N, CA and C atoms as a LAMMPS dump frame, in Angstrom:
ITEM: TIMESTEP
0
ITEM: NUMBER OF ATOMS
546
ITEM: BOX BOUNDS ff ff ff
-5.0000000000000000e+02 5.0000000000000000e+02
-5.0000000000000000e+02 5.0000000000000000e+02
-5.0000000000000000e+02 5.0000000000000000e+02
ITEM: ATOMS id mol type element x y z
1 1 1 N 38.677 83.82 298.407
2 1 2 C 39.666 82.892 298.905
3 1 3 C 39.395 82.542 300.368
4 2 1 N 38.696 83.453 301.084
5 2 2 C 38.354 83.16 302.48
6 2 3 C 37.426 81.959 302.578
7 3 1 N 36.496 81.842 301.638
8 3 2 C 35.471 80.811 301.717
9 3 3 C 35.865 79.498 301.045
10 4 1 N 36.738 79.555 300.055
11 4 2 C 37.16 78.346 299.332
12 4 3 C 38.682 78.292 299.217
13 5 1 N 39.402 78.225 300.329
14 5 2 C 40.866 78.264 300.25
15 5 3 C 41.457 77.09 299.47
16 6 1 N 40.789 75.934 299.471
17 6 2 C 41.302 74.771 298.751
18 6 3 C 41.258 74.97 297.237
19 7 1 N 40.488 75.949 296.759
20 7 2 C 40.387 76.195 295.315
21 7 3 C 41.137 77.456 294.876
22 8 1 N 41.9 78.03 295.76
23 8 2 C 42.575 79.291 295.469
24 8 3 C 43.444 79.211 294.227
25 9 1 N 44.264 78.186 294.127
26 9 2 C 45.159 78.074 292.978
27 9 3 C 44.385 78.003 291.663
28 10 1 N 43.315 77.221 291.644
29 10 2 C 42.503 77.072 290.438
30 10 3 C 41.917 78.412 290.01
31 11 1 N 41.296 79.136 290.948
32 11 2 C 40.651 80.394 290.599
33 11 3 C 41.648 81.505 290.289
34 12 1 N 42.845 81.441 290.875
35 12 2 C 43.86 82.449 290.56
36 12 3 C 44.357 82.32 289.126
37 13 1 N 44.195 81.145 288.525
38 13 2 C 44.525 80.998 287.101
39 13 3 C 43.605 81.878 286.258
40 14 1 N 42.372 82.054 286.706
41 14 2 C 41.368 82.823 285.968
42 14 3 C 41.323 84.276 286.425
43 15 1 N 41.424 84.482 287.709
44 15 2 C 41.334 85.832 288.279
45 15 3 C 42.644 86.157 288.982
46 16 1 N 43.523 86.823 288.302
47 16 2 C 44.827 87.162 288.853
48 16 3 C 44.676 88.193 289.976
49 17 1 N 45.383 88.028 291.081
50 17 2 C 45.28 88.975 292.193
51 17 3 C 45.538 90.428 291.785
52 18 1 N 46.5 90.665 290.895
53 18 2 C 46.761 92.049 290.457
54 18 3 C 45.552 92.62 289.721
55 19 1 N 44.919 91.797 288.907
56 19 2 C 43.733 92.238 288.187
57 19 3 C 42.568 92.529 289.112
58 20 1 N 42.469 91.758 290.195
59 20 2 C 41.411 92.024 291.177
60 20 3 C 41.626 93.375 291.847
61 21 1 N 42.888 93.684 292.144
62 21 2 C 43.183 94.947 292.818
63 21 3 C 42.973 96.157 291.914
64 22 1 N 43.355 96.043 290.642
65 22 2 C 43.268 97.223 289.78
66 22 3 C 42.033 97.236 288.876
67 23 1 N 41.167 96.223 289.013
68 23 2 C 39.915 96.224 288.259
69 23 3 C 40.055 95.869 286.795
70 24 1 N 41.107 95.136 286.423
71 24 2 C 41.327 94.834 285.012
72 24 3 C 40.939 93.406 284.624
73 25 1 N 40.117 92.757 285.43
74 25 2 C 39.652 91.411 285.093
75 25 3 C 38.639 91.525 283.958
76 26 1 N 38.796 90.72 282.947
77 26 2 C 37.888 90.767 281.803
78 26 3 C 36.606 89.987 282.045
79 27 1 N 35.655 90.17 281.139
80 27 2 C 34.362 89.524 281.253
81 27 3 C 34.47 88.004 281.082
82 28 1 N 35.306 87.524 280.177
83 28 2 C 35.425 86.082 279.933
84 28 3 C 35.913 85.321 281.167
85 29 1 N 37.018 85.741 281.8
86 29 2 C 37.446 85.004 282.989
87 29 3 C 36.43 85.105 284.136
88 30 1 N 35.811 86.266 284.283
89 30 2 C 34.808 86.438 285.328
90 30 3 C 33.627 85.504 285.09
91 31 1 N 33.149 85.433 283.857
92 31 2 C 32.029 84.546 283.522
93 31 3 C 32.402 83.086 283.74
94 32 1 N 33.634 82.727 283.41
95 32 2 C 34.083 81.343 283.602
96 32 3 C 34.077 80.978 285.087
97 33 1 N 34.62 81.837 285.914
98 33 2 C 34.672 81.565 287.35
99 33 3 C 33.266 81.471 287.924
100 34 1 N 32.389 82.377 287.523
101 34 2 C 31.005 82.34 288.003
102 34 3 C 30.345 81.022 287.591
103 35 1 N 30.609 80.598 286.362
104 35 2 C 30.069 79.323 285.887
105 35 3 C 30.579 78.146 286.702
106 36 1 N 31.875 78.144 287.026
107 36 2 C 32.432 77.066 287.851
108 36 3 C 31.799 77.087 289.24
109 37 1 N 31.651 78.274 289.802
110 37 2 C 31.071 78.381 291.141
111 37 3 C 29.631 77.885 291.19
112 38 1 N 28.889 78.099 290.123
113 38 2 C 27.479 77.687 290.101
114 38 3 C 27.308 76.181 290.238
115 39 1 N 28.343 75.408 289.914
116 39 2 C 28.224 73.952 290.021
117 39 3 C 28.099 73.505 291.47
118 40 1 N 28.534 74.335 292.394
119 40 2 C 28.37 74.062 293.831
120 40 3 C 27.473 75.154 294.393
121 41 1 N 26.187 74.908 294.437
122 41 2 C 25.185 75.918 294.795
123 41 3 C 25.482 76.599 296.13
124 42 1 N 25.875 75.835 297.152
125 42 2 C 26.129 76.444 298.458
126 42 3 C 27.354 77.36 298.42
127 43 1 N 28.397 76.922 297.748
128 43 2 C 29.589 77.764 297.625
129 43 3 C 29.263 79.016 296.827
130 44 1 N 28.467 78.867 295.779
131 44 2 C 28.1 80.025 294.956
132 44 3 C 27.413 81.089 295.796
133 45 1 N 26.411 80.718 296.554
134 45 2 C 25.679 81.675 297.388
135 45 3 C 26.623 82.388 298.353
136 46 1 N 27.451 81.621 299.045
137 46 2 C 28.363 82.199 300.04
138 46 3 C 29.398 83.119 299.401
139 47 1 N 29.99 82.671 298.304
140 47 2 C 31.029 83.46 297.635
141 47 3 C 30.438 84.744 297.042
142 48 1 N 29.291 84.638 296.393
143 48 2 C 28.67 85.825 295.794
144 48 3 C 28.227 86.82 296.863
145 49 1 N 27.703 86.326 297.98
146 49 2 C 27.308 87.222 299.067
147 49 3 C 28.539 87.918 299.649
148 50 1 N 29.607 87.18 299.842
149 50 2 C 30.847 87.775 300.38
150 50 3 C 31.416 88.794 299.387
151 51 1 N 31.37 88.474 298.106
152 51 2 C 31.873 89.398 297.086
153 51 3 C 31.05 90.682 297.062
154 52 1 N 29.737 90.574 297.183
155 52 2 C 28.881 91.764 297.221
156 52 3 C 29.155 92.626 298.435
157 53 1 N 29.354 91.987 299.572
158 53 2 C 29.666 92.717 300.804
159 53 3 C 30.987 93.46 300.665
160 54 1 N 32.012 92.759 300.17
161 54 2 C 33.324 93.394 299.997
162 54 3 C 33.28 94.513 298.965
163 55 1 N 32.556 94.31 297.875
164 55 2 C 32.448 95.355 296.845
165 55 3 C 31.834 96.619 297.423
166 56 1 N 30.814 96.471 298.261
167 56 2 C 30.192 97.644 298.893
168 56 3 C 31.169 98.317 299.851
169 57 1 N 31.848 97.534 300.665
170 57 2 C 32.805 98.112 301.626
171 57 3 C 33.915 98.862 300.904
172 58 1 N 34.472 98.27 299.854
173 58 2 C 35.552 98.911 299.107
174 58 3 C 35.057 100.17 298.408
175 59 1 N 33.858 100.118 297.881
176 59 2 C 33.317 101.287 297.165
177 59 3 C 33.061 102.446 298.104
178 60 1 N 32.537 102.171 299.274
179 60 2 C 32.31 103.234 300.257
180 60 3 C 33.659 103.78 300.726
181 61 1 N 34.614 102.898 300.974
182 61 2 C 35.944 103.347 301.42
183 61 3 C 36.642 104.182 300.339
184 62 1 N 36.338 103.913 299.064
185 62 2 C 36.972 104.636 297.96
186 62 3 C 36.34 106.004 297.708
187 63 1 N 35.187 106.263 298.303
188 63 2 C 34.563 107.581 298.139
189 63 3 C 35.454 108.652 298.749
190 64 1 N 35.478 109.822 298.162
191 64 2 C 36.221 110.914 298.794
192 64 3 C 35.647 111.168 300.198
193 65 1 N 36.496 111.529 301.15
194 65 2 C 36.021 111.726 302.529
195 65 3 C 34.83 112.687 302.639
196 66 1 N 34.83 113.747 301.839
197 66 2 C 33.717 114.695 301.943
198 66 3 C 32.405 114.047 301.512
199 67 1 N 32.437 113.116 300.538
200 67 2 C 31.213 112.432 300.11
201 67 3 C 30.721 111.466 301.186
202 68 1 N 31.647 110.761 301.842
203 68 2 C 31.248 109.865 302.932
204 68 3 C 30.608 110.661 304.063
205 69 1 N 31.219 111.802 304.408
206 69 2 C 30.65 112.641 305.484
207 69 3 C 29.298 113.202 305.092
208 70 1 N 29.193 113.659 303.857
209 70 2 C 27.927 114.197 303.371
210 70 3 C 26.845 113.12 303.397
211 71 1 N 27.155 111.946 302.879
212 71 2 C 26.192 110.847 302.881
213 71 3 C 25.755 110.469 304.273
214 72 1 N 26.69 110.439 305.212
215 72 2 C 26.373 110.062 306.593
216 72 3 C 25.551 111.128 307.304
217 73 1 N 25.637 112.374 306.881
218 73 2 C 24.941 113.477 307.549
219 73 3 C 23.513 113.682 307.032
220 74 1 N 23.159 113.032 305.95
221 74 2 C 21.829 113.22 305.364
222 74 3 C 20.74 112.607 306.238
223 75 1 N 19.512 113.097 306.101
224 75 2 C 18.388 112.437 306.773
225 75 3 C 18.237 111.009 306.246
226 76 1 N 17.586 110.146 307.008
227 76 2 C 17.521 108.709 306.709
228 76 3 C 17.086 108.395 305.282
229 77 1 N 16.026 108.995 304.805
230 77 2 C 15.547 108.692 303.454
231 77 3 C 16.56 109.059 302.393
232 78 1 N 17.189 110.195 302.56
233 78 2 C 18.203 110.622 301.59
234 78 3 C 19.47 109.777 301.718
235 79 1 N 19.793 109.364 302.952
236 79 2 C 20.946 108.483 303.16
237 79 3 C 20.74 107.161 302.431
238 80 1 N 19.519 106.63 302.504
239 80 2 C 19.207 105.374 301.815
240 80 3 C 19.391 105.543 300.312
241 81 1 N 18.9 106.637 299.782
242 81 2 C 19.047 106.89 298.337
243 81 3 C 20.523 107.045 297.958
244 82 1 N 21.277 107.734 298.81
245 82 2 C 22.71 107.916 298.575
246 82 3 C 23.413 106.555 298.544
247 83 1 N 23.119 105.707 299.523
248 83 2 C 23.738 104.38 299.588
249 83 3 C 23.366 103.539 298.366
250 84 1 N 22.13 103.645 297.924
251 84 2 C 21.699 102.882 296.75
252 84 3 C 22.36 103.387 295.476
253 85 1 N 22.702 104.67 295.428
254 85 2 C 23.463 105.18 294.273
255 85 3 C 24.884 104.614 294.272
256 86 1 N 25.467 104.465 295.467
257 86 2 C 26.791 103.837 295.556
258 86 3 C 26.707 102.407 295.022
259 87 1 N 25.69 101.674 295.429
260 87 2 C 25.502 100.3 294.957
261 87 3 C 25.3 100.267 293.442
262 88 1 N 24.555 101.224 292.916
263 88 2 C 24.315 101.277 291.463
264 88 3 C 25.62 101.477 290.693
265 89 1 N 26.538 102.261 291.251
266 89 2 C 27.839 102.448 290.595
267 89 3 C 28.621 101.138 290.544
268 90 1 N 28.514 100.346 291.61
269 90 2 C 29.206 99.056 291.625
270 90 3 C 28.623 98.143 290.55
271 91 1 N 27.291 98.129 290.422
272 91 2 C 26.645 97.302 289.4
273 91 3 C 27.2 97.655 288.025
274 92 1 N 27.308 98.924 287.733
275 92 2 C 27.834 99.371 286.436
276 92 3 C 29.321 99.037 286.293
277 93 1 N 30.073 99.124 287.388
278 93 2 C 31.497 98.799 287.348
279 93 3 C 31.727 97.307 287.072
280 94 1 N 30.849 96.449 287.574
281 94 2 C 30.987 95.011 287.359
282 94 3 C 30.789 94.668 285.885
283 95 1 N 29.769 95.265 285.269
284 95 2 C 29.488 95.039 283.852
285 95 3 C 28.994 96.358 283.286
286 96 1 N 29.748 96.931 282.353
287 96 2 C 29.448 98.285 281.867
288 96 3 C 28.066 98.417 281.24
289 97 1 N 27.493 97.32 280.763
290 97 2 C 26.15 97.396 280.175
291 97 3 C 25.042 97.21 281.206
292 98 1 N 25.412 96.935 282.441
293 98 2 C 24.431 96.772 283.519
294 98 3 C 23.987 98.127 284.053
295 99 1 N 22.771 98.136 284.535
296 99 2 C 22.228 99.339 285.175
297 99 3 C 21.424 98.91 286.391
298 100 1 N 21.452 99.729 287.411
299 100 2 C 20.614 99.492 288.594
300 100 3 C 19.796 100.745 288.832
301 101 1 N 18.517 100.557 289.024
302 101 2 C 17.612 101.659 289.343
303 101 3 C 16.941 101.308 290.655
304 102 1 N 16.756 102.304 291.496
305 102 2 C 16.128 102.038 292.786
306 102 3 C 14.998 103.019 293.045
307 103 1 N 14.111 102.568 293.889
308 103 2 C 12.972 103.386 294.31
309 103 3 C 12.815 103.185 295.81
310 104 1 N 12.715 104.295 296.547
311 104 2 C 12.566 104.235 297.995
312 104 3 C 11.235 104.884 298.367
313 105 1 N 10.451 104.145 299.142
314 105 2 C 9.162 104.651 299.615
315 105 3 C 8.816 104.05 300.96
316 106 1 N 8.555 104.888 301.935
317 106 2 C 8.006 104.471 303.233
318 106 3 C 8.65 103.228 303.821
319 107 1 N 9.927 103.268 304.009
320 107 2 C 10.617 102.155 304.646
321 107 3 C 10.846 100.942 303.756
322 108 1 N 10.665 101.112 302.484
323 108 2 C 10.87 100.008 301.553
324 108 3 C 11.601 100.533 300.311
325 109 1 N 12.507 99.725 299.803
326 109 2 C 13.21 100.075 298.562
327 109 3 C 13.109 98.898 297.602
328 110 1 N 13.096 99.221 296.344
329 110 2 C 13.149 98.207 295.292
330 110 3 C 14.332 98.547 294.4
331 111 1 N 15.185 97.57 294.189
332 111 2 C 16.35 97.75 293.327
333 111 3 C 16.172 96.824 292.128
334 112 1 N 16.27 97.407 290.951
335 112 2 C 16.069 96.667 289.7
336 112 3 C 17.385 96.692 288.92
337 113 1 N 17.928 95.509 288.625
338 113 2 C 19.21 95.394 287.923
339 113 3 C 18.957 94.816 286.527
340 114 1 N 19.399 95.549 285.52
341 114 2 C 19.296 95.119 284.125
342 114 3 C 20.644 94.558 283.682
343 115 1 N 20.633 93.55 282.858
344 115 2 C 21.838 92.985 282.221
345 115 3 C 22.874 92.493 283.218
346 116 1 N 22.479 91.625 284.102
347 116 2 C 23.374 91.087 285.129
348 116 3 C 24.391 90.115 284.549
349 117 1 N 25.636 90.275 284.946
350 117 2 C 26.697 89.355 284.515
351 117 3 C 26.485 87.978 285.155
352 118 1 N 25.812 87.91 286.279
353 118 2 C 25.632 86.656 287.005
354 118 3 C 24.514 85.794 286.431
355 119 1 N 23.663 86.377 285.622
356 119 2 C 22.47 85.666 285.142
357 119 3 C 22.606 85.114 283.733
358 120 1 N 23.777 85.187 283.153
359 120 2 C 23.981 84.653 281.808
360 120 3 C 24.183 83.15 281.852
361 121 1 N 23.092 82.388 281.923
362 121 2 C 23.171 80.936 282.041
363 121 3 C 22.428 80.274 280.888
364 122 1 N 22.797 79.046 280.584
365 122 2 C 22.142 78.3 279.503
366 122 3 C 20.847 77.649 279.982
367 123 1 N 20.898 77.102 281.195
368 123 2 C 19.731 76.432 281.748
369 123 3 C 19.192 77.228 282.923
370 124 1 N 17.891 77.249 283.05
371 124 2 C 17.244 77.992 284.124
372 124 3 C 17.583 77.357 285.474
373 125 1 N 18.159 78.128 286.4
374 125 2 C 18.518 77.578 287.712
375 125 3 C 17.288 77.434 288.616
376 126 1 N 17.413 76.596 289.629
377 126 2 C 16.315 76.379 290.576
378 126 3 C 16.13 77.576 291.502
379 127 1 N 17.208 78.278 291.799
380 127 2 C 17.149 79.421 292.717
381 127 3 C 17.739 80.65 292.03
382 128 1 N 17.355 81.844 292.48
383 128 2 C 17.91 83.083 291.898
384 128 3 C 19.43 83.144 292.042
385 129 1 N 20.068 83.88 291.139
386 129 2 C 21.528 84.002 291.132
387 129 3 C 21.996 85.4 291.561
388 130 1 N 21.174 86.125 292.27
389 130 2 C 21.435 87.534 292.589
390 130 3 C 22 87.775 293.985
391 131 1 N 22.655 86.791 294.581
392 131 2 C 23.185 86.942 295.936
393 131 3 C 24.181 88.1 296.023
394 132 1 N 24.95 88.325 294.976
395 132 2 C 25.909 89.43 294.954
396 132 3 C 25.185 90.758 295.137
397 133 1 N 24.128 90.977 294.356
398 133 2 C 23.405 92.242 294.411
399 133 3 C 22.696 92.431 295.75
400 134 1 N 22.115 91.371 296.268
401 134 2 C 21.438 91.464 297.567
402 134 3 C 22.438 91.885 298.647
403 135 1 N 23.58 91.236 298.71
404 135 2 C 24.6 91.574 299.71
405 135 3 C 25.161 92.971 299.483
406 136 1 N 25.357 93.345 298.235
407 136 2 C 25.856 94.672 297.884
408 136 3 C 24.927 95.757 298.427
409 137 1 N 23.64 95.593 298.195
410 137 2 C 22.654 96.586 298.63
411 137 3 C 22.604 96.658 300.154
412 138 1 N 22.556 95.522 300.813
413 138 2 C 22.478 95.503 302.283
414 138 3 C 23.706 96.167 302.897
415 139 1 N 24.889 95.856 302.379
416 139 2 C 26.124 96.417 302.941
417 139 3 C 26.268 97.903 302.641
418 140 1 N 25.884 98.333 301.446
419 140 2 C 25.949 99.763 301.129
420 140 3 C 25.038 100.55 302.06
421 141 1 N 23.855 100.045 302.313
422 141 2 C 22.94 100.713 303.249
423 141 3 C 23.508 100.702 304.663
424 142 1 N 24.051 99.578 305.072
425 142 2 C 24.634 99.457 306.41
426 142 3 C 25.781 100.446 306.619
427 143 1 N 26.562 100.689 305.578
428 143 2 C 27.685 101.629 305.675
429 143 3 C 27.212 103.037 306.017
430 144 1 N 25.949 103.339 305.702
431 144 2 C 25.391 104.652 306.016
432 144 3 C 24.308 104.558 307.09
433 145 1 N 24.491 103.546 307.966
434 145 2 C 23.649 103.353 309.15
435 145 3 C 22.17 103.179 308.826
436 146 1 N 21.887 102.463 307.763
437 146 2 C 20.517 102.103 307.412
438 146 3 C 20.438 100.574 307.483
439 147 1 N 20.005 100.029 308.625
440 147 2 C 19.856 98.569 308.696
441 147 3 C 18.797 98.12 307.689
442 148 1 N 19.05 97.006 307.049
443 148 2 C 18.127 96.543 306.017
444 148 3 C 18.17 95.025 305.9
445 149 1 N 17.076 94.493 305.392
446 149 2 C 17.029 93.084 304.99
447 149 3 C 16.494 93.08 303.564
448 150 1 N 16.88 92.076 302.804
449 150 2 C 16.492 92.066 301.393
450 150 3 C 16.158 90.658 300.936
451 151 1 N 15.246 90.592 299.99
452 151 2 C 14.901 89.334 299.35
453 151 3 C 14.946 89.534 297.836
454 152 1 N 15.209 88.465 297.136
455 152 2 C 15.242 88.523 295.675
456 152 3 C 13.832 88.208 295.171
457 153 1 N 13.227 89.21 294.553
458 153 2 C 11.86 89.052 294.034
459 153 3 C 11.86 88.325 292.698
460 154 1 N 12.804 88.671 291.827
461 154 2 C 12.896 88.009 290.527
462 154 3 C 14.338 88.039 290.048
463 155 1 N 14.632 87.128 289.123
464 155 2 C 16.002 86.991 288.616
465 155 3 C 15.952 86.745 287.113
466 156 1 N 16.809 87.418 286.384
467 156 2 C 16.854 87.242 284.926
468 156 3 C 17.177 85.798 284.547
469 157 1 N 18.009 85.139 285.35
470 157 2 C 18.378 83.758 285.044
471 157 3 C 17.176 82.828 285.105
472 158 1 N 16.14 83.248 285.827
473 158 2 C 14.927 82.437 285.944
474 158 3 C 13.838 82.906 284.986
475 159 1 N 14.207 83.755 284.032
476 159 2 C 13.273 84.167 283.002
477 159 3 C 12.626 85.53 283.214
478 160 1 N 12.93 86.222 284.273
479 160 2 C 12.359 87.548 284.525
480 160 3 C 13.048 88.579 283.633
481 161 1 N 12.399 89.719 283.467
482 161 2 C 12.957 90.787 282.641
483 161 3 C 14.167 91.443 283.313
484 162 1 N 14.209 91.411 284.639
485 162 2 C 15.304 92.033 285.392
486 162 3 C 15.44 91.335 286.747
487 163 1 N 16.579 91.526 287.367
488 163 2 C 16.751 91.073 288.745
489 163 3 C 16.133 92.161 289.625
490 164 1 N 15.224 91.775 290.482
491 164 2 C 14.56 92.739 291.358
492 164 3 C 14.772 92.313 292.801
493 165 1 N 15.298 93.25 293.588
494 165 2 C 15.569 93.004 294.998
495 165 3 C 14.663 93.907 295.819
496 166 1 N 13.939 93.292 296.723
497 166 2 C 13.031 94.015 297.606
498 166 3 C 13.744 94.22 298.942
499 167 1 N 13.793 95.461 299.403
500 167 2 C 14.57 95.809 300.597
501 167 3 C 13.668 96.451 301.643
502 168 1 N 13.695 95.901 302.846
503 168 2 C 13.003 96.513 303.983
504 168 3 C 14.032 97.338 304.742
505 169 1 N 13.745 98.616 304.892
506 169 2 C 14.665 99.539 305.539
507 169 3 C 14.232 99.779 306.979
508 170 1 N 15.195 99.807 307.87
509 170 2 C 14.956 100.193 309.261
510 170 3 C 15.8 101.44 309.479
511 171 1 N 15.275 102.583 309.114
512 171 2 C 16.06 103.806 308.973
513 171 3 C 16.244 104.607 310.246
514 172 1 N 16.072 104.03 311.378
515 172 2 C 16.249 104.776 312.616
516 172 3 C 17.694 104.701 313.075
517 173 1 N 18.308 105.845 313.224
518 173 2 C 19.683 105.934 313.693
519 173 3 C 19.626 106.15 315.199
520 174 1 N 20.427 105.423 316.003
521 174 2 C 20.411 105.654 317.446
522 174 3 C 20.852 107.087 317.75
523 175 1 N 20.274 107.656 318.78
524 175 2 C 20.629 109.012 319.18
525 175 3 C 21.97 108.961 319.897
526 176 1 N 22.861 109.849 319.487
527 176 2 C 24.2 109.906 320.085
528 176 3 C 24.071 110.333 321.556
529 177 1 N 24.952 109.828 322.432
530 177 2 C 24.883 110.162 323.862
531 177 3 C 24.915 111.682 324.115
532 178 1 N 25.686 112.433 323.317
533 178 2 C 25.759 113.873 323.541
534 178 3 C 24.437 114.548 323.17
535 179 1 N 23.729 114.013 322.202
536 179 2 C 22.439 114.577 321.818
537 179 3 C 21.398 114.321 322.898
538 180 1 N 21.473 113.191 323.586
539 180 2 C 20.528 112.884 324.664
540 180 3 C 20.696 113.852 325.817
541 181 1 N 21.951 114.184 326.105
542 181 2 C 22.241 115.061 327.232
543 181 3 C 21.775 116.486 326.975
544 182 1 N 21.768 116.908 325.745
545 182 2 C 21.39 118.275 325.395
546 182 3 C 19.931 118.418 325.535
């Protein structure tokens, strides 16, 4: 609603605010809204990226405090893996038949998403439809102090076997002022 306030009433017919809060939105209304959004390519990219960012923020905030502390205390490589597991849970929560698998090696991660709800299209799109997943991964990593940039390598909507996101990790955490003094 932040990005398309003029369409709020229309989309609320499909996605009820109570359902958004409690996670009870069904696949049919979600698919319909995604289909409507795709007709405006620029709005689709912005809305899906914002949705991925918010999904990551909400998922990290919903973690029990001890898990957030544990994840934040891990070494950089393990923190990245922890953050990517959080993102994988969101992928499964969006569509129960979806799966996300990740691989982290030497400052690079690859995230592979199977059965994406966003890629169920009749006609092959000109650009990938994975903006949600890209934003989700970047924000989940950022929540655990792993700066990252990501590109979409392949998309199921464009005929690939899976959506694949390539992530460059910048895993250096700034040294806390008290650690410098010691």
